[in-house]
Steps between C-alpha positions, in 0.01 A plus 500: 500500500713675254813356353841643559509672162313814604230447234605769253711319241853593390454879535381470860802284593738776388325758723556291814779634726820299534427417868159358408662283231746371762216415741316316222813302412550410869140381519549290183821349640313403819240311292216752517314476170199720578447783747280800559616818323546677836755241623788661311413842644482357853843340460640829371351690796652247741841517331510882493394522865757239602781677313410836657497347850832320446667813364361703791647249747830502310509879522445481877783248535725721288421809709557303821843397372572865404550410134447764231296266278331160496722209401429133425569393859222729625259359243596140587448571870161660430391202287621255763310679778185518285518128420562413864217708645244524219504159337520251783516135407262256667655250739619172356272199492709325766468798735124513451469125558699529825282788622186305410628190682571699816162675489307181427670313785311716752151362571197719450319621814199300611165633385286572806175604338299319240528546126468845348642837584572557867355832614640702790312509830203737512673751729777539240266521203455840340186394317293431811208743514526762771198683631455834673184542701379816664376413847257765627576616850225555756374852542699717738215492755491121502878462511550710811433289802444653840727382776366402842454860609307596188786697351587461135860403421710788367562522129857440384700819467785600274826663611330840536233365729231520233264207474483356151312171476510506119879499501520157659696253289285283277189717519360665191329840474154342517581299813558169322808282517661316206600139549714313246529124489558214264209270432719195553610454857866547578672177583829488685801427287644157543 
């Protein structure tokens, strides 16, 4: 950690901008004896950004009030709105204690399962392995069964009257059917 001198002796102290000297004096007054060299630059960046935002808000308030220029009332209003919305104060200790008392008065729910992390049921689990099997269908000759008269049942037809057994839902080009299932059996939800 570097000290707050800047490390360059008397000549280096004179080259430091006035704003940086003010930040260093504020740090000294707050009891900071040592800090990183970049701390002063970070405070300066924060201060410049804050001033630009406040003046921008003050200009908006001035334009809204149809004033020709920004006055102190616009700046005060901009600072007040920034403090109210940007730098919120934490609740008081008494308020936090009251909230904690109310929350802690409610009993915890009973633990149904044993110790450890409770996992969701298997049907709701996304990590359960799923399998897809290709079930081969019987050959077309074996699948067609003769009726009592010895006639073969007609093949299903589409809307044009053309028979298209390969277009049946669930059948693949090679005559096989895909079946998807989870390895773990599905249990009804309780």
